[in-house]
GUDO-682667 format. One record per atom (N, C-alpha, C): x, y, z; atom name; residue number from 1. Coordinates in Angstrom, 3 decimals, always signed. Example, Ala and Ser with C-alpha at 12.3 -4.5 7.8 and 13.67 -1.06 7.14 Angstrom:
residues 2
      east     north        up  atom   nr
   +13.190    -5.690    +7.800     N    1
   +12.300    -4.500    +7.800    CA    1
   +13.200    -3.300    +7.800     C    1
   +12.850    -2.250    +7.080     N    2
   +13.670    -1.060    +7.140    CA    2
   +12.900    +0.030    +7.870     C    2
END
This chain:
residues 77
      east     north        up  atom   nr
   -63.783  +129.579   -52.285     N    1
   -64.584  +128.907   -51.290    CA    1
   -64.019  +127.501   -51.110     C    1
   -63.745  +127.153   -49.890     N    2
   -63.189  +125.817   -49.640    CA    2
   -64.253  +124.757   -49.907     C    2
   -63.787  +123.562   -50.239     N    3
   -64.723  +122.483   -50.545    CA    3
   -65.590  +122.114   -49.354     C    3
   -65.032  +122.198   -48.139     N    4
   -65.837  +121.861   -46.961    CA    4
   -66.986  +122.850   -46.784     C    4
   -66.695  +124.147   -46.905     N    5
   -67.756  +125.141   -46.789    CA    5
   -68.750  +125.024   -47.936     C    5
   -68.260  +124.675   -49.102     N    6
   -69.136  +124.505   -50.262    CA    6
   -70.119  +123.366   -50.006     C    6
   -69.665  +122.311   -49.350     N    7
   -70.548  +121.188   -49.030    CA    7
   -71.643  +121.621   -48.057     C    7
   -71.275  +122.416   -47.057     N    8
   -72.266  +122.909   -46.098    CA    8
   -73.263  +123.828   -46.783     C    8
   -72.758  +124.711   -47.637     N    9
   -73.630  +125.615   -48.378    CA    9
   -74.573  +124.822   -49.278     C    9
   -74.056  +123.811   -49.957     N   10
   -74.893  +122.978   -50.817    CA   10
   -76.006  +122.319   -50.010     C   10
   -75.688  +121.857   -48.817     N   11
   -76.697  +121.227   -47.968    CA   11
   -77.782  +122.229   -47.577     C   11
   -77.395  +123.427   -47.187     N   12
   -78.371  +124.457   -46.809    CA   12
   -79.244  +124.823   -48.007     C   12
   -78.612  +125.034   -49.152     N   13
   -79.368  +125.393   -50.353    CA   13
   -80.297  +124.270   -50.789     C   13
   -79.832  +123.039   -50.711     N   14
   -80.662  +121.905   -51.111    CA   14
   -81.880  +121.784   -50.198     C   14
   -81.679  +121.977   -48.906     N   15
   -82.810  +121.931   -47.981    CA   15
   -83.791  +123.061   -48.257     C   15
   -83.288  +124.231   -48.653     N   16
   -84.174  +125.315   -49.088    CA   16
   -84.963  +124.882   -50.325     C   16
   -84.270  +124.268   -51.273     N   17
   -84.917  +123.825   -52.507    CA   17
   -85.999  +122.787   -52.233     C   17
   -85.781  +121.932   -51.247     N   18
   -86.777  +120.917   -50.907    CA   18
   -88.073  +121.543   -50.395     C   18
   -87.985  +122.730   -49.824     N   19
   -89.170  +123.425   -49.311    CA   19
   -89.885  +124.236   -50.388     C   19
   -89.285  +124.316   -51.578     N   20
   -89.865  +125.105   -52.663    CA   20
   -90.626  +124.195   -53.626     C   20
   -91.701  +124.736   -54.193     N   21
   -92.427  +123.961   -55.192    CA   21
   -91.861  +124.276   -56.582     C   21
   -92.356  +123.581   -57.578     N   22
   -91.858  +123.704   -58.946    CA   22
   -91.871  +125.162   -59.429     C   22
   -92.980  +125.844   -59.262     N   23
   -93.075  +127.210   -59.782    CA   23
   -92.112  +128.157   -59.060     C   23
   -91.912  +127.960   -57.768     N   24
   -90.952  +128.792   -57.032    CA   24
   -89.533  +128.559   -57.543     C   24
   -89.189  +127.307   -57.787     N   25
   -87.862  +126.987   -58.299    CA   25
   -87.669  +127.553   -59.706     C   25
   -88.696  +127.443   -60.541     N   26
   -88.588  +127.978   -61.893    CA   26
   -88.446  +129.495   -61.867     C   26
   -89.102  +130.141   -60.929     N   27
   -89.051  +131.597   -60.822    CA   27
   -87.635  +132.100   -60.507     C   27
   -86.896  +131.367   -59.691     N   28
   -85.553  +131.802   -59.308    CA   28
   -84.457  +131.141   -60.143     C   28
   -84.861  +130.260   -61.044     N   29
   -83.887  +129.556   -61.874    CA   29
   -83.221  +130.507   -62.863     C   29
   -81.962  +130.249   -63.160     N   30
   -81.242  +131.014   -64.170    CA   30
   -81.546  +130.475   -65.569     C   30
   -82.297  +129.390   -65.632     N   31
   -82.666  +128.761   -66.898    CA   31
   -84.012  +129.300   -67.360     C   31
   -84.250  +129.278   -68.656     N   32
   -85.514  +129.691   -69.236    CA   32
   -86.614  +128.724   -68.788     C   32
   -87.774  +129.263   -68.463     N   33
   -88.863  +128.423   -67.962    CA   33
   -89.257  +127.346   -68.977     C   33
   -89.195  +127.666   -70.255     N   34
   -89.498  +126.672   -71.279    CA   34
   -88.562  +125.486   -71.218     C   34
   -87.323  +125.753   -70.874     N   35
   -86.323  +124.684   -70.727    CA   35
   -86.629  +123.816   -69.516     C   35
   -87.021  +124.457   -68.424     N   36
   -87.213  +123.722   -67.165    CA   36
   -88.565  +123.034   -67.071     C   36
   -89.480  +123.331   -67.995     N   37
   -90.804  +122.687   -67.962    CA   37
   -90.710  +121.173   -68.040     C   37
   -89.701  +120.670   -68.709     N   38
   -89.572  +119.213   -68.878    CA   38
   -88.716  +118.565   -67.794     C   38
   -88.146  +119.362   -66.922     N   39
   -87.281  +118.832   -65.875    CA   39
   -88.109  +118.244   -64.747     C   39
   -87.552  +117.231   -64.089     N   40
   -88.184  +116.700   -62.887    CA   40
   -87.973  +117.696   -61.749     C   40
   -88.773  +117.563   -60.732     N   41
   -88.613  +118.417   -59.555    CA   41
   -87.224  +118.220   -58.952     C   41
   -86.762  +116.998   -58.931     N   42
   -85.435  +116.696   -58.394    CA   42
   -84.344  +117.421   -59.182     C   42
   -84.439  +117.422   -60.497     N   43
   -83.447  +118.128   -61.319    CA   43
   -83.508  +119.628   -61.057     C   43
   -84.688  +120.180   -60.919     N   44
   -84.828  +121.607   -60.604    CA   44
   -84.149  +121.935   -59.273     C   44
   -84.338  +121.074   -58.297     N   45
   -83.744  +121.297   -56.976    CA   45
   -82.219  +121.277   -57.052     C   45
   -81.674  +120.311   -57.758     N   46
   -80.218  +120.197   -57.876    CA   46
   -79.654  +121.373   -58.678     C   46
   -80.308  +121.744   -59.757     N   47
   -79.832  +122.874   -60.563    CA   47
   -79.896  +124.175   -59.784     C   47
   -80.896  +124.323   -58.924     N   48
   -80.985  +125.497   -58.056    CA   48
   -79.725  +125.619   -57.204     C   48
   -79.324  +124.519   -56.603     N   49
   -78.123  +124.509   -55.760    CA   49
   -76.898  +124.879   -56.587     C   49
   -76.722  +124.245   -57.738     N   50
   -75.568  +124.517   -58.590    CA   50
   -75.547  +125.967   -59.049     C   50
   -76.713  +126.481   -59.468     N   51
   -76.801  +127.872   -59.928    CA   51
   -76.425  +128.853   -58.822     C   51
   -76.950  +128.615   -57.628     N   52
   -76.677  +129.527   -56.522    CA   52
   -75.200  +129.518   -56.146     C   52
   -74.591  +128.356   -56.109     N   53
   -73.167  +128.276   -55.767    CA   53
   -72.329  +128.991   -56.820     C   53
   -72.647  +128.790   -58.105     N   54
   -71.919  +129.509   -59.167    CA   54
   -72.097  +131.018   -59.024     C   54
   -73.299  +131.447   -58.672     N   55
   -73.585  +132.864   -58.468    CA   55
   -72.725  +133.428   -57.340     C   55
   -72.662  +132.711   -56.233     N   56
   -71.849  +133.152   -55.099    CA   56
   -70.369  +133.189   -55.462     C   56
   -69.906  +132.132   -56.123     N   57
   -68.489  +132.059   -56.494    CA   57
   -68.105  +133.127   -57.507     C   57
   -69.089  +133.644   -58.231     N   58
   -68.835  +134.701   -59.200    CA   58
   -68.604  +136.060   -58.565     C   58
   -68.676  +136.120   -57.244     N   59
   -68.403  +137.369   -56.540    CA   59
   -69.570  +138.337   -56.522     C   59
   -70.738  +137.878   -56.890     N   60
   -71.896  +138.753   -57.015    CA   60
   -72.378  +139.345   -55.693     C   60
   -72.038  +138.726   -54.596     N   61
   -72.504  +139.206   -53.289    CA   61
   -71.362  +139.574   -52.349     C   61
   -70.173  +139.748   -52.880     N   62
   -68.999  +139.971   -52.033    CA   62
   -69.183  +141.128   -51.058     C   62
   -69.665  +142.253   -51.537     N   63
   -69.818  +143.421   -50.665    CA   63
   -70.871  +143.167   -49.588     C   63
   -71.990  +142.617   -49.985     N   64
   -73.051  +142.309   -49.023    CA   64
   -72.574  +141.304   -47.978     C   64
   -71.866  +140.276   -48.425     N   65
   -71.357  +139.249   -47.515    CA   65
   -70.341  +139.853   -46.546     C   65
   -69.487  +140.733   -47.036     N   66
   -68.492  +141.380   -46.167    CA   66
   -69.174  +142.218   -45.089     C   66
   -70.228  +142.924   -45.466     N   67
   -70.969  +143.731   -44.491    CA   67
   -71.649  +142.847   -43.450     C   67
   -72.256  +141.774   -43.898     N   68
   -72.914  +140.845   -42.972    CA   68
   -71.893  +140.218   -42.033     C   68
   -70.765  +139.789   -42.590     N   69
   -69.728  +139.165   -41.773    CA   69
   -69.215  +140.145   -40.719     C   69
   -69.055  +141.385   -41.101     N   70
   -68.597  +142.399   -40.151    CA   70
   -69.589  +142.531   -38.994     C   70
   -70.867  +142.521   -39.302     N   71
   -71.892  +142.606   -38.246    CA   71
   -71.841  +141.394   -37.324     C   71
   -71.705  +140.216   -37.915     N   72
   -71.714  +138.973   -37.136    CA   72
   -70.428  +138.819   -36.352     C   72
   -69.309  +138.934   -37.023     N   73
   -68.015  +138.705   -36.390    CA   73
   -67.575  +139.902   -35.548     C   73
   -67.949  +141.094   -35.996     N   74
   -67.520  +142.306   -35.295    CA   74
   -68.386  +142.654   -34.099     C   74
   -69.512  +141.982   -33.968     N   75
   -70.384  +142.221   -32.809    CA   75
   -71.161  +143.507   -32.863     C   75
   -71.258  +144.116   -34.036     N   76
   -72.037  +145.368   -34.163    CA   76
   -73.527  +145.046   -34.216     C   76
   -74.213  +145.389   -33.153     N   77
   -75.668  +145.158   -33.130    CA   77
   -76.401  +146.429   -32.842     C   77
END
């Protein structure tokens, strides 16, 4: 993933995180809830972004993303 696209993705994810409350962020966090209980809301939001980007970069959604891209770019509606 290029750094420019990563910056755009981080912005989208961060804005999503801003709309989520503490319990929603803890629910989707890759960290144990006991660990995140002491975190500030701001730290939870930033960690959400970092976790999601690492998840994407790990190739976990490659097939799904390829299918979506084909629909969008290929014009299949």
